[in-house]
N, C-alpha and C positions, 0 to 999 in steps of 0.2 A: 504494500499499500504506499502511496505517496501522499504527502500532505503539504500544502502551501500555507505558511503562516504569515499573516500580514500584521504589522504593528498596529495596535489599536488601544484605546483607553480601557482600563479596567476599573470597576468599582464594585463595592459590595462589602460583605462581612465574611470573615473567616473565623471558625471556631475550631480550636485544637485543645487536646488534653494538656493539663499542666505538666510540662516537661522542660527541663533545662536546655535540651538539645533543640526543641522546637522554639523556645524563648529566644535563643541566639539567632535563629533564622528569621523569626518574626521581626526582631529589632533591626536586623540588616536589611530585610525587605522594606521595612517602613522607612529606613534611612534612604534607600534608593528611590522611593516613590515620590512623585510630585504631590504637593499639597500637604495636608495634615493627615496624620494617621493617629487613631486612637486605640491604644492598647490597654486592656484590662485583665485583671487576674493573672498577671505575669509571675511566673516562678521567681522568687527572689533568692539569690545566692551571691557570694563574692564574685564569681566569674561572670554572672549576669551583670552585676554592677560595674565590672571592669569593661564589659562589652559596651554598656551605656556610656561609660566615661570615654572610651575610644571613639565611639560614634560622634559624641558631642565635640570631642577635640578635633575631629575631622570637619566640623562645621555643619552637621546635620541638625 
């Protein structure tokens, strides 16, 4: 099967189980997204806080 993927805008809600692994990905995706991202119920740990600090230091 061949698929052609064209760039387009995405919007909506994503629900994921509380997981540090998913939390890192969610933060990184939110940093790359245009506009404002609202994240709630994020698993909180030292490495998640470090990821947040890194993203903020990069200007997101």
